[in-house]
DRENBAVO-528951 format. One line per 5 residues: their letters; for each residue x, y negated, z of N, C-alpha, C. Coordinates in steps of 0.1 Angstrom, whole numbers, plus 5000, padded with zeros to 4 digits. Each point is the difference from the previous one (the first is absolute). Example, Ala and Ser with C-alpha at 12.3 -4.5 7.8 and 13.67 -1.06 7.14 Angstrom:
BEGIN
AS	5132,5057,5078,4991,4988,5000,5009,4988,5000 | 4996,4989,4993,5009,4989,5000,4992,4989,5008
END
This chain:
BEGIN
MRPAV	5546,0850,0738,5000,5012,4992,5007,5011,5008 | 4997,5012,4996,5006,5011,5007,5014,5002,4994 | 5010,5005,5008,5014,5001,4996,5001,5009,4988 | 4992,5011,4999,5001,5009,4988,4996,4992,4987 | 4990,4992,5001,4995,4992,4988,5011,4990,4996
LEAWA	5006,4993,5010,5011,4991,4997,5012,5007,4994 | 5003,5012,5005,5011,5008,4995,4998,5004,4986 | 4987,5004,4997,4997,5004,4986,5001,4989,4990 | 4995,4988,5004,5001,4988,4992,5014,4996,4998 | 5008,5001,5010,5014,4996,4999,5007,5009,4990
CFAAV	4997,5013,5001,5006,5010,4991,4996,4997,4986 | 4987,4997,4998,4995,4997,4987,5007,4988,4994 | 5002,4990,5008,5006,4987,4995,5015,5003,4996 | 5007,5009,5008,5013,5004,4996,5001,5007,4987 | 4990,5009,4998,5000,5007,4987,4997,4991,4988
VVAGC	4991,4990,5002,4997,4991,4989,5012,4991,4997 | 5007,4995,5011,5011,4992,4997,5011,5008,4993 | 5002,5012,5004,5010,5008,4994,4997,5003,4985 | 4987,5002,4998,4995,5002,4986,5002,4988,4992 | 4997,4988,5005,5001,4988,4993,5015,4997,4996
ASVRW	5009,5005,5008,5014,4998,4997,5005,5008,4989 | 4993,5012,4997,5005,5009,4990,4991,5001,4988 | 4990,4991,4999,4991,5001,4988,4999,4986,4994 | 5001,5001,4986,4998,4987,4993,4985,4996,5000 | 4997,4988,5003,4986,4996,5001,4996,4995,4986
SGGPR	5009,4997,4991,4996,4994,4987,4998,5011,4990 | 4992,5010,5002,4996,5009,4990,5005,5014,5002 | 5006,5003,5012,5004,5014,5003,5012,5004,4992 | 5001,5013,4998,5012,5005,4993,5000,4997,4985 | 5012,4999,4995,5002,4998,4986,4993,5011,4992
PAASQ	4993,4997,4989,4993,5010,4993,5008,5013,4997 | 5012,4999,4995,5008,5012,4997,5002,5009,5012 | 5003,4994,5012,5001,5008,5012,4987,5006,5004 | 4989,4993,4998,4987,5005,5004,4996,5011,4991 | 5003,5000,4987,4996,5010,4991,5008,5013,5004
AAFAV	5013,4999,5003,5008,5012,5002,4996,5007,5013 | 4996,4992,5010,4997,5006,5013,4985,5005,5001 | 4992,4997,4990,4986,5003,5001,4997,5014,4995 | 4993,5008,5007,4998,5014,4997,4986,5004,4995 | 4991,4990,5001,4986,5003,4997,4998,4997,4985
SSSSA	4992,5009,4993,4998,4997,4986,4993,4987,4998 | 5003,4994,4988,4994,4987,4997,4991,5000,4988 | 4992,4990,4999,4991,4998,4988,5004,4987,4993 | 4999,5000,4987,5004,4988,4993,4988,4992,4997 | 4988,5004,5004,4988,4992,4998,5000,4987,5007
AVPVP	4994,4990,4995,5000,4987,5006,4991,5000,5012 | 5005,4994,5011,4992,4999,5012,4996,4986,5003 | 4988,4996,4999,4996,4986,5002,5002,4996,5015 | 5004,4988,5001,5001,4994,5014,4986,4995,5004 | 4994,5004,5011,4987,4995,5003,5000,4985,5003
QPSPP	4989,4994,4996,4999,4985,5002,4995,4998,5014 | 5003,4989,5007,4996,4997,5013,4985,4999,5001 | 4995,5006,5011,4985,4998,5003,4999,4995,5014 | 4989,4994,5004,4999,4995,5013,5001,5012,5010 | 5009,4998,5010,5001,5011,5010,4989,5002,5009
AVDAS	4997,5012,5004,4991,5003,5010,5008,5001,5013 | 4999,4990,5008,5008,4999,5012,4994,5008,5011 | 5008,5009,5005,4996,5009,5011,5010,4998,5011 | 4997,4993,5010,5009,4996,5011,5005,5013,5007 | 4993,5010,5001,5004,5012,5007,5011,5007,4992
RGGIL	5002,4997,4987,5011,5005,4992,5010,4990,4997 | 5002,4990,5008,5011,4991,4998,4996,4986,4995 | 4988,4999,4994,4996,4987,4994,5010,4995,4990 | 5000,4987,4998,5009,4994,4990,5012,4995,5007 | 5011,5007,5000,5013,4996,5006,5010,4995,4990
YYSDL	5000,5006,4988,5009,4997,4990,4993,4997,4987 | 5008,4993,4991,4994,4997,4987,4995,5012,4992 | 5007,5011,5002,4996,5013,4993,4986,5005,5004 | 4995,4996,5012,4987,5004,5005,4989,4994,4991 | 5003,4989,4993,4990,4993,4992,4998,5006,4986
GPDFI	5008,5010,4996,4999,5006,4987,4991,5012,5000 | 5000,5007,4988,4992,5012,4999,5004,5011,5009 | 4991,5008,5004,5003,5011,5010,4999,5013,4993 | 5003,5001,4987,4999,5012,4992,5010,5000,4989 | 5003,5012,4995,5009,5001,4989,4993,5010,4990
DVSSY	5000,4996,4987,4994,5009,4990,5011,5010,4997 | 4998,5012,5005,5009,5011,4998,4996,5010,4990 | 4990,4996,4992,4995,5010,4990,5010,5004,4990 | 5010,4992,4997,5011,5004,4991,5012,5006,5006 | 5000,5001,5014,5011,5006,5007,5000,5015,4999
PAQQR	5011,5006,5001,5001,5015,5000,4991,5006,5012 | 4995,5012,4998,4991,5006,5010,5005,5000,5014 | 5013,5003,5001,5006,5000,5014,4999,4986,5006 | 5003,4990,4992,4999,4986,5006,4986,4996,5003 | 4990,5005,4992,4986,4997,5003,4996,5006,5014
YNYGV	5005,5013,5002,4998,5006,5013,5007,4992,5011 | 5013,4996,4998,5007,4993,5010,4993,4986,5003 | 4994,4994,4990,4992,4988,5002,4989,5002,5010 | 4993,5012,4999,4989,5003,5009,5005,5001,5014 | 5012,5007,5002,5006,5001,5013,5004,4986,5005
YAEVC	5006,4992,4992,5004,4987,5004,4988,4991,5004 | 4990,5001,4992,4988,4992,5003,4994,5004,5013 | 4999,5013,5003,4994,5005,5013,5009,4996,5012 | 5013,5002,4999,5009,4998,5011,5002,4985,5003 | 5003,4992,4989,5004,4986,5002,4988,4991,5004
SRCHT	4988,5004,4996,4988,4992,5003,4995,5002,5015 | 5007,5008,5007,4996,5002,5014,5002,4987,5008 | 5011,4994,4997,5005,4988,5008,4999,4987,4993 | 5000,4999,4987,5000,4988,4993,4993,5002,4986 | 4997,4989,4994,4994,5002,4986,5011,5004,4991
LARSV	4996,5007,4989,5010,5005,4990,5006,4988,4993 | 4993,4989,5000,5005,4988,4993,5014,4997,5005 | 5002,5002,5013,5013,4996,5006,5012,5007,4993 | 4998,5013,4997,5011,5007,4993,4999,5000,4985 | 4988,4999,4995,4998,4999,4985,5007,4988,4994
NAPIA	4999,4989,5007,5005,4987,4995,5013,4996,5007 | 5006,5009,5008,5013,4996,5007,5011,5000,4990 | 5010,4991,5002,5011,4999,4991,5010,5012,5001 | 4998,5008,5009,5010,5011,5003,5000,5010,4988 | 5012,5003,4996,5002,5010,4989,5009,5011,5003
SRRFW	5008,4999,5010,5010,5010,5004,4994,5012,5008 | 5003,5012,4996,4995,5011,5009,5006,4999,5014 | 5013,4996,5001,5006,4999,5013,4992,4990,5009 | 4996,4989,4994,4992,4991,5009,4986,5006,5003 | 4994,5006,4990,4987,5007,5003,5001,5010,5011
ELYVL	5012,5007,5000,5002,5010,5011,5001,4993,5014 | 5006,4988,5000,5001,4993,5013,4986,4995,5004 | 4992,4995,4990,4987,4995,5002,4991,5011,5006 | 5001,5012,4994,4991,5011,5004,5005,5005,5014 | 5013,4999,5003,5005,5004,5013,4994,4990,5010
GMRMA	4999,4987,4997,4994,4991,5009,4985,5003,5002 | 4993,5004,4989,4986,5003,5002,4998,5013,5009 | 5009,5010,4998,5000,5012,5008,5002,4996,5015 | 5009,4991,5003,5002,4995,5014,4988,4993,5005 | 4994,4992,4992,4988,4992,5004,4988,5010,5003
VRVKG	4999,5010,4992,4989,5010,5002,5003,5007,5013 | 5012,5003,5003,5003,5007,5013,4997,4991,5012 | 5003,4987,4999,4997,4991,5011,4985,4998,5002 | 4993,4999,4989,4985,4998,5000,4993,5013,5003 | 5006,5011,4998,4994,5013,5003,4991,5005,4989
GAAIT	5003,4996,4987,4992,5004,4989,5004,5014,4995 | 4994,5004,4988,5004,5013,4994,5014,4999,4994 | 5008,5009,5003,5014,5000,4996,5001,5002,4985 | 5010,4995,4994,5003,5002,4985,5009,5012,4999 | 4995,5010,4993,5008,5012,4998,5011,4998,4990
KAQRR	5010,5010,5000,5011,4999,4991,4995,5001,4986 | 4990,5008,4997,4995,5001,4986,4993,4987,4996 | 4993,4994,5009,4993,4987,4997,5011,4990,4998 | 5010,4999,5008,5010,4990,4999,5007,5002,4986 | 5003,5012,4996,5007,5002,4987,4991,4996,4989
AVLDF	4987,5003,5000,4991,4997,4990,4999,4984,4999 | 4999,4994,5011,4999,4985,5000,5012,4994,4994 | 5012,5004,5005,5012,4995,4995,5002,5003,4985 | 4997,5012,4995,5001,5003,4986,4991,4991,4992 | 4988,4998,5005,4991,4991,4992,5005,4986,5000
LEYDS	5004,4994,5012,5004,4986,5000,5013,4998,4991 | 5009,5010,5000,5011,4999,4991,4996,5000,4986 | 4992,5009,4996,4995,5001,4986,4993,4988,4996 | 4990,4995,5008,4992,4989,4997,5009,4987,4999 | 5010,4999,5009,5009,4988,4999,5006,5000,4987
RERRF	5005,5011,4995,5007,5000,4987,4990,4996,4989 | 4988,5006,5001,4990,4997,4989,4995,4985,5000 | 4997,4995,5012,4994,4987,5000,5010,4989,5003 | 5010,5002,5008,5009,4989,5004,5012,4999,4990 | 5004,5011,4993,5011,4999,4991,4995,5000,4986
KHARQ	4992,5009,4995,4996,5001,4986,4990,4988,4997 | 4993,4995,5009,4991,4989,4998,5003,4988,5009 | 5013,4997,5001,5005,4990,5009,4994,4986,4999 | 4998,4996,4987,4994,4987,4998,4986,4999,5005 | 4992,5010,4998,4986,5000,5005,5000,5000,5015
FEALT	5009,5009,5006,5000,5001,5014,5005,4987,5006 | 5010,4993,4995,5004,4987,5005,4990,4990,4999 | 4992,5000,4989,4989,4990,4998,4989,5002,5011 | 4997,5013,5002,4990,5003,5011,5006,4995,5013 | 5012,5003,5003,5006,4996,5013,5000,4985,5002
EELKR	5003,4992,4989,4999,4985,5001,4986,4996,5003 | 4990,5006,4993,4986,4996,5002,4996,5003,5015 | 5004,5011,5005,4997,5004,5014,5006,4990,5010 | 5013,4997,4997,5007,4990,5009,4993,4987,5000 | 4995,4995,4988,4993,4988,4999,4987,5000,5008
RYEPL	4993,5011,4999,4988,5001,5008,5002,5002,5015 | 5012,5004,5003,5003,5003,5015,5004,4986,5007 | 5005,4991,4992,5005,4987,5006,4990,4993,5009 | 4988,4998,4995,4990,4994,5009,4998,5007,5013 | 5000,5014,5000,4998,5008,5012,5012,4998,5009
LRSRL	5012,5000,4995,5012,4998,5008,5000,4986,5006 | 4996,4990,4992,5000,4986,5006,4989,4999,5012 | 4989,5007,4997,4989,5000,5011,5005,5007,5012 | 5007,5011,4999,5005,5007,5011,5011,4992,5008 | 5008,4993,4992,5010,4992,5007,4994,4988,5007
EELQQ	4989,4994,4994,4993,4989,5007,4994,5005,5013 | 4994,5012,5000,4994,5006,5012,5011,5002,5011 | 5012,5005,4996,5011,5002,5009,5004,4986,5006 | 5001,4990,4992,5005,4987,5005,4989,4994,5009 | 4988,5002,4998,4989,4994,5009,4997,5009,5012
SSQPV	5005,5012,5000,4997,5009,5011,5009,4997,5012 | 4993,5000,5012,5008,4998,5012,5008,5013,5004 | 4995,5011,4996,5007,5013,5002,5001,5006,4986 | 5012,5001,4994,5001,5005,4987,4995,5015,4998 | 4993,5002,4989,4995,5013,4997,5004,5002,4985
LFKNG	5008,5009,4997,5005,5002,4987,4990,5006,4991 | 4993,5010,5005,4990,5007,4991,4987,5001,5008 | 4989,4999,4993,4987,5002,5006,4997,5015,5003 | 4991,5003,5009,4996,5013,5003,5011,5008,5006 | 5010,4994,5007,5010,5007,5007,5011,5006,4991
R	5000,4996,4987,5010,5005,4991,5011,4989,4997
END
């Protein structure tokens, strides 16, 4: 690998480790703190959690690397405020450049701080790969949407989201076992197919 690529990945790893140390993985911020810090208008309408559907695997956009990749790759935003529906469009356009939307739609991440670190990593990856840069306006729209959606689906509908998560993990187990068997039988370990 080129030194610049190694340096970028090392920087990304450092940011992720720092973020992991400062963010709760078990549900993000406490609801009271989340409500006070949130500045976007909210809707009290019920937001259904999408049910899992068979994924359309696209190896050029990451394939199936995580259990979240096996879930739905859309969110019904019809009951979201107009600004969040707009932000969803920006999110869908920007985030689907490198991976399926299922990865973030079904991710357990709920904290804006962690989403900021994740988006920073994506921006670094785009720079290394030479793709279209993510603008400040796009970044803000994506983060505003992810924060709002996390509150709506991961906090307000926590039981449904947890049930979906458990189902996706159950479906992911055979893929993970198969991947581990491939690694054990391989004379030269390959963690991901297609160079990922």
